[in-house]
C-alpha positions in Angstrom: -16.1 -23.2 -17.7 -16.2 -19.8 -15.9 -17.7 -21.6 -12.7 -14.8 -24.0 -12.8 -12.1 -21.2 -13.2 -13.6 -19.4 -10.4 -13.8 -22.1 -8.1 -10.1 -23.3 -9.1 -8.6 -20.1 -8.4 -10.0 -20.4 -5.0 -8.6 -23.8 -4.6 -5.3 -22.8 -5.7 -5.0 -20.4 -2.9 -6.2 -22.5 -0.3 -3.7 -25.2 -1.4 -1.0 -22.8 -1.6 -2.0 -21.8 2.1 -1.9 -25.6 3.2 1.4 -26.6 1.8 3.1 -23.7 3.5 2.0 -25.3 6.5 3.3 -28.4 5.3 -0.1 -30.4 5.7 0.2 -32.4 2.3 0.3 -36.0 1.6 1.1 -37.5 -1.9 -0.6 -39.9 -3.9 0.7 -41.2 -7.5 -0.5 -39.1 -10.8 0.4 -40.0 -14.3 2.0 -37.2 -17.0 0.8 -36.9 -20.4 4.0 -36.5 -22.4 2.4 -35.7 -25.5 0.3 -32.7 -24.4 1.0 -29.0 -25.2 3.4 -29.7 -28.1 6.4 -27.9 -26.7 5.2 -27.4 -23.3 5.8 -30.8 -21.6 4.4 -31.4 -17.9 7.0 -33.6 -16.0 7.1 -35.3 -12.4 3.5 -34.7 -12.1 2.0 -35.9 -8.7 -1.5 -35.3 -6.9 -1.1 -33.4 -3.4 -3.7 -33.9 -0.8 -4.7 -31.2 1.8 -7.2 -29.8 3.9 -8.9 -26.6 3.1 -9.9 -24.1 6.2 -12.9 -26.1 6.8 -11.5 -29.2 7.0 -12.4 -30.6 3.7 -10.0 -32.4 1.4 -8.5 -30.4 -1.7 -6.5 -32.0 -4.1 -3.9 -30.4 -6.3 -1.5 -31.8 -9.6 1.6 -30.6 -9.0 4.7 -30.8 -11.1 7.1 -29.1 -13.6 6.6 -27.6 -17.1 9.5 -27.8 -19.5 9.6 -25.9 -22.7 11.5 -27.9 -25.2 10.5 -25.5 -28.1 12.5 -22.7 -30.0 9.5 -19.9 -28.8 9.0 -18.7 -25.4 5.5 -19.3 -24.1 3.4 -16.7 -22.3 -0.1 -16.7 -20.9 0.3 -20.3 -19.8 -2.8 -21.8 -18.4 -2.7 -25.8 -17.3 -5.8 -28.0 -17.7 -6.1 -31.2 -15.8 -8.1 -34.2 -16.4 -8.6 -36.7 -13.7 -9.2 -40.6 -14.5 -9.9 -43.5 -12.5 -8.7 -47.1 -12.7 -11.3 -47.8 -15.5 -10.5 -44.9 -17.5 -13.5 -42.8 -16.7 -13.1 -39.2 -16.5 -13.9 -38.3 -12.6 -12.8 -34.6 -12.3 -10.8 -31.7 -14.0 -9.0 -28.7 -13.1 -7.2 -25.4 -14.2 -3.8 -24.0 -13.0 -0.7 -22.1 -13.5 3.1 -21.9 -13.3 4.1 -21.0 -9.9 7.4 -20.1 -8.1 9.4 -21.9 -5.4 7.5 -20.3 -2.7 4.0 -21.6 -4.4 3.2 -18.0 -5.7 1.4 -17.8 -9.0 3.4 -16.0 -11.6 2.6 -12.9 -13.3 0.5 -13.0 -16.6 3.5 -11.4 -18.5 5.6 -14.3 -17.5 7.2 -16.2 -20.3 8.6 -19.9 -20.1 11.9 -19.4 -22.3 13.0 -22.2 -24.5 15.0 -25.1 -22.5 13.5 -23.8 -19.3 11.1 -25.3 -16.8 9.0 -24.0 -14.2 6.7 -25.4 -11.4 3.1 -25.4 -11.5 0.1 -26.2 -9.6 -3.4 -27.2 -10.6 -6.6 -27.1 -8.3 -8.5 -30.3 -9.0 -11.9 -30.6 -8.8 -13.8 -34.3 -8.5 -17.1 -34.7 -9.9 -18.2 -37.0 -6.9 -16.7 -36.9 -3.4 -14.6 -40.1 -2.4 -13.5 -40.9 -6.1 -10.4 -43.0 -6.3 -7.9 -40.9 -8.4 -5.4 -43.4 -10.7 -4.0 -40.7 -13.2 -4.0 -37.0 -14.0 -3.4 -35.8 -17.9 -2.1 -32.5 -17.6 -2.9 -30.3 -20.9 -0.5 -27.2 -21.1 -1.8 -24.1 -23.3 0.2 -20.7 -24.2 0.9 -18.2 -26.4 4.0 -18.2 -28.4 6.3 -15.3 -28.2 9.8 -14.0 -29.2 12.5 -15.5 -26.6 14.1 -12.8 -24.4 17.7 -12.5 -25.4 19.6 -12.8 -22.0 23.3 -12.2 -21.3 24.6 -15.6 -21.0 27.7 -16.8 -19.0 29.6 -17.7 -21.9 29.2 -14.3 -23.5 31.0 -12.7 -20.5 34.4 -13.0 -19.2 35.1 -14.5 -15.8 31.6 -16.2 -15.3 30.7 -19.5 -15.1 27.2 -21.0 -14.8 26.7 -23.4 -12.1 23.0 -24.0 -12.3 19.5 -22.4 -13.8 17.5 -23.4 -10.7 16.3 -21.0 -8.1 19.2 -20.6 -5.7 18.6 -18.8 -2.5 21.3 -19.9 -0.2 25.2 -20.3 -0.5 27.7 -21.4 1.7 31.4 -21.5 0.9 32.9 -24.4 2.6 36.5 -23.4 1.4 38.2 -21.8 -1.6 37.2 -24.3 -4.0 34.2 -25.7 -2.5 30.5 -24.4 -1.7 27.2 -25.8 -1.2 23.7 -24.5 -2.8 20.3 -24.5 -1.5 17.6 -24.4 -4.3 13.8 -23.6 -3.0 11.9 -20.6 -1.6 14.1 -17.9 0.1 11.6 -17.7 3.0 12.1 -21.6 3.9 14.3 -22.9 6.7 17.6 -24.3 5.2 16.1 -27.8 5.8 13.3 -27.6 3.4 15.9 -26.5 0.4 17.2 -29.0 -1.8 21.1 -28.8 -1.3 23.9 -29.5 -3.7 27.8 -29.4 -3.5 29.6 -27.9 -6.2 33.4 -28.2 -6.7 34.8 -25.2 -8.6 38.0 -27.2 -10.0 35.9 -30.1 -11.4 32.9 -28.0 -12.2 30.7 -30.8 -10.9 27.5 -30.3 -8.5 26.6 -33.2 -6.3 23.2 -33.7 -4.2 23.7 -33.7 -0.8 22.0 -33.5 2.6 22.8 -30.4 4.2 25.6 -31.3 7.1 23.6 -29.4 9.7 20.3 -31.1 8.9 21.1 -34.0 11.3 21.5 -31.7 14.4 17.6 -30.3 13.8 16.4 -33.0 16.4 13.3 -33.0 18.0 15.1 -32.5 21.3 16.5 -29.4 19.8 13.4 -27.6 18.1 12.1 -28.2 22.0 14.9 -26.4 23.5 14.2 -23.5 20.9 10.5 -23.4 21.0 10.1 -24.6 17.3 8.3 -28.0 17.5 5.5 -26.2 15.5 6.5 -27.0 11.9 5.1 -23.2 10.7 7.1 -21.4 13.4 10.6 -23.6 12.4 10.0 -22.5 8.8 9.5 -19.0 9.9 12.6 -19.2 12.0 15.5 -18.6 9.8 17.3 -21.2 11.8 20.9 -21.1 10.7 24.2 -23.0 11.4 26.8 -20.5 10.3 30.1 -21.4 8.9 31.7 -18.8 10.8 30.4 -19.9 14.3 29.8 -22.7 16.5 26.4 -21.1 17.8 23.5 -20.9 15.8 20.9 -18.2 15.3 17.2 -18.1 14.8 14.2 -16.1 15.6 11.0 -16.9 17.6 7.3 -17.0 16.7 7.6 -13.1 18.0 10.6 -12.4 15.6 12.8 -12.2 18.8 16.5 -13.0 17.5 18.3 -15.3 19.8 21.6 -17.5 19.6 22.4 -20.8 21.2 24.8 -23.6 21.4 24.0 -26.4 18.7 22.0 -28.2 21.1 19.9 -25.6 22.0 21.2 -24.5 25.3 22.5 -21.4 26.5 20.6 -19.3 24.8 21.4 -15.4 24.3 19.4 -12.8 23.5 20.4 -10.7 20.5 17.5 -8.3 19.8 13.8 -8.4 20.6 10.7 -5.8 20.2 10.9 -6.9 16.2 7.5 -8.4 16.2 6.3 -5.5 13.5 9.2 -6.5 11.0 9.7 -9.1 8.7 13.3 -10.6 8.5 14.4 -11.6 5.0 18.0 -12.8 6.0 21.5 -12.8 7.4 24.7 -11.8 6.1 27.5 -13.5 7.6 30.7 -12.1 8.4 34.0 -13.4 10.2 33.8 -14.6 14.0 30.3 -15.2 14.1 29.2 -11.3 13.6 26.2 -10.8 11.0 23.9 -8.5 9.7 20.0 -8.9 9.7 17.9 -7.1 7.3 14.2 -6.4 7.3 11.7 -5.1 4.9 8.1 -5.5 4.2 7.7 -5.5 0.2 9.5 -4.4 -2.6 10.3 -0.8 -2.7 10.3 -0.3 0.8 13.2 0.9 3.3 15.4 -1.5 4.6 16.0 -1.8 8.1 19.2 -3.7 9.7 21.1 -4.3 12.9 24.3 -6.0 13.4 25.6 -8.1 16.0 27.4 -11.2 17.1 26.1 -14.6 18.0 28.0 -14.1 21.3 25.0 -11.5 22.2 27.1 -8.4 21.5 25.2 -5.7 20.0 27.2 -3.9 17.2 24.9 -1.5 15.7 22.0 0.6 16.9 18.4 -0.7 17.0 16.7 -1.6 13.7 14.4 1.6 14.9 17.3 4.1 15.3 19.5 3.1 12.3 19.3 4.9 9.1 17.2 3.0 6.7 18.7 1.8 3.4 17.0 1.8 -0.1 18.7 -1.4 -0.7 20.1 -4.0 1.5 23.1 -2.9 3.4 26.8 -4.2 3.0 28.3 -4.5 6.4 32.1 -4.2 6.9 34.0 -7.4 8.0 33.7 -6.1 11.8 29.9 -5.0 11.2 30.9 -1.6 12.6 29.9 0.5 9.3 27.4 -0.5 6.3 27.3 0.6 2.9 23.6 2.1 2.3 21.8 3.6 -0.3 19.7 6.9 0.8 19.2 10.5 0.0 21.2 12.9 2.2 20.8 17.0 1.5 19.2 16.1 -1.8 22.2 13.9 -2.9 21.3 10.3 -3.8 24.0 7.6 -4.0 25.9 5.1 -1.9 26.9 6.0 1.5 29.3 4.5 3.9 27.4 4.6 7.4 28.6 3.9 11.0 26.1 1.5 12.3 26.0 2.9 15.9 26.8 6.4 15.5 25.4 9.5 13.6 27.4 10.3 10.5 27.9 9.3 7.0 30.0 9.3 4.1 28.7 9.6 0.3 30.9 7.1 -1.7 29.4 8.0 -5.2 26.3 9.4 -6.5 23.8 6.8 -8.2 20.2 5.7 -8.7 20.0 2.8 -6.5 18.1 -0.7 -7.4 15.4 -2.2 -5.5 15.9 -4.0 -2.4 15.8 -7.2 -4.2 19.1 -6.7 -5.5 22.4 -7.9 -3.6 23.9 -6.3 -0.8 27.3 -4.5 -1.5 30.4 -6.7 -0.7 32.9 -4.7 1.6 36.5 -6.5 1.7 39.9 -5.9 2.8 42.7 -7.4 0.5 46.0 -8.6 1.8 47.4 -5.5 2.3 44.4 -4.2 4.1 43.1 -2.3 1.3 39.3 -1.8 1.1 37.2 -2.2 -1.9 33.5 -2.7 -2.3 31.7 -4.8 -5.1 28.3 -3.6 -6.0 25.7 -5.1 -8.5 23.4 -2.7 -10.0 21.6 -1.7 -13.2 24.1 0.7 -15.2 21.9 1.9 -18.6 19.8 -0.6 -17.8 22.3 -3.5 -18.1 22.9 -5.5 -14.7 26.3 -4.9 -14.0 29.2 -5.6 -11.3 31.2 -2.6 -10.3 33.8 -1.9 -7.9 34.6 0.9 -5.9 38.0 1.5 -4.7 38.0 3.1 -1.2 41.7 4.4 -1.6 41.5 6.3 -4.8 37.7 7.0 -4.4 37.1 5.7 -8.0 34.3 3.4 -9.1 35.1 1.1 -12.0 33.0 -1.3 -14.2 33.9 -5.0 -14.1 31.6 -6.7 -16.3 27.9 -7.2 -17.0 26.2 -9.8 -15.0 23.3 -12.3 -16.2 20.6 -10.9 -14.0 17.3 -10.7 -15.1 14.8 -9.6 -12.1 11.0 -8.7 -11.9 10.2 -7.2 -8.4 9.0 -10.7 -7.3 12.6 -12.1 -7.7 15.6 -11.6 -5.5 19.6 -11.9 -6.0 22.3 -12.4 -3.6 26.4 -12.6 -3.6 28.6 -14.1 -1.3 32.4 -13.6 -1.4 34.8 -16.9 -1.4 37.2 -17.0 1.5 40.2 -16.2 -0.3 38.2 -13.1 -2.1 38.9 -14.2 -5.6 35.2 -15.5 -6.5 31.7 -14.0 -6.1 28.7 -16.7 -6.0 26.0 -14.8 -7.5 22.4 -16.2 -7.3 19.1 -15.5 -8.1 15.5 -17.2 -7.8 12.6 -16.6 -10.0 11.7 -17.6 -13.9 15.4 -16.8 -14.7 17.2 -17.7 -11.5 20.4 -19.4 -11.3 23.8 -19.5 -9.7 26.8 -18.1 -11.3 30.7 -17.9 -10.3 32.5 -14.6 -11.0 36.2 -14.9 -11.3 37.6 -11.5 -10.0 41.2 -12.5 -11.2 40.0 -12.3 -14.9 38.0 -8.8 -14.7 41.2 -6.6 -14.1 41.7 -3.9 -11.4 38.8 -3.2 -9.2 38.5 0.6 -10.7 39.7 -0.3 -14.2 37.5 0.2 -17.0 35.3 -2.7 -18.4 37.5 -5.8 -18.4 38.0 -7.1 -21.6 
């Protein structure tokens, strides 16, 4: 068994690399709904790929549902592979993974009424054996469920889904679309839904820009290789006609929707890892870069027309968290330490100088960027999600009174491998809060129910 585990672990690694490159094809597999007691494997299928030596490798992939009342940790999934005659022809061992195909940490616990993807590397006893079905046998250690803040326990918060939501686009004040999947994937690889705030219903959709991603466009952009397309962060922003993407050497460009009339936004970025864009009015945006959890975040602001608003990523003051830009992109809310004072600062994006907003211990770079917004009377406020006394909390800083108020606790439960994001609705009345990982989801925060910006805790 030890030999099997060693080989299976290697095959899992190979499979995930090959899957990221899109080199997979599928054949039919079969679930075993009786296996594992409370842990039920669903939608099991066998995925075939090639290893780095060109040899075929197989994996069983699916979703593991916990239908019991206990949580389960130390989860292992054993696979038995059978041919059409019912003979055992192979086996495998695997583990739960996230949407990016990365194995979850040993302390991961699958909570009741929750599901998580899994991948099992398969080893056939003889080359060329015909796989008819795969039975998946889950094993895990029952533990006490984690008590989480639920939206129904919180004023003004509505749960939209508990899937791993990594992108949200507001269509109008009552409609948004959201993408489920890996946060590093191009938008066409996500599973998209449209949500109506008035009906409370989500509908599966194809992203409206997906049809524009044609062979002709990809040729124009130099993204015909699927790997570089998935690396490109290609975006059709809702605030602009022009599109934005990065090349194979991380140069950021904009173009017309057909790929013509390219404009250089910024180059000399090959040493940095892009993690996303924050979109602002009239085609302005902030791009942010970091390597891993805990590293400083570098950034720039620009417009799709090619205007550089900020200094370069190498000249800006780095932030400990994702920066929150002002609507014009000229200033950013960052976290840093200046003259021994750690906290939230309002920083000019181009010139030297910064303004302390308030002292605080910042969260990790996997927390949402602050939202800087102007109301109808042009009064500024900043919404900030961060842990307060170990409770994930939404706060609001009033730029006129210089006061920080606590609005509500929020249902975030992030490990260092997880990320969360926020998006403000066009009428500034709702915040869409999303997270990936085992405790991911999408929630709507109705600001009209939470009182004044710098008021005490609502409710």
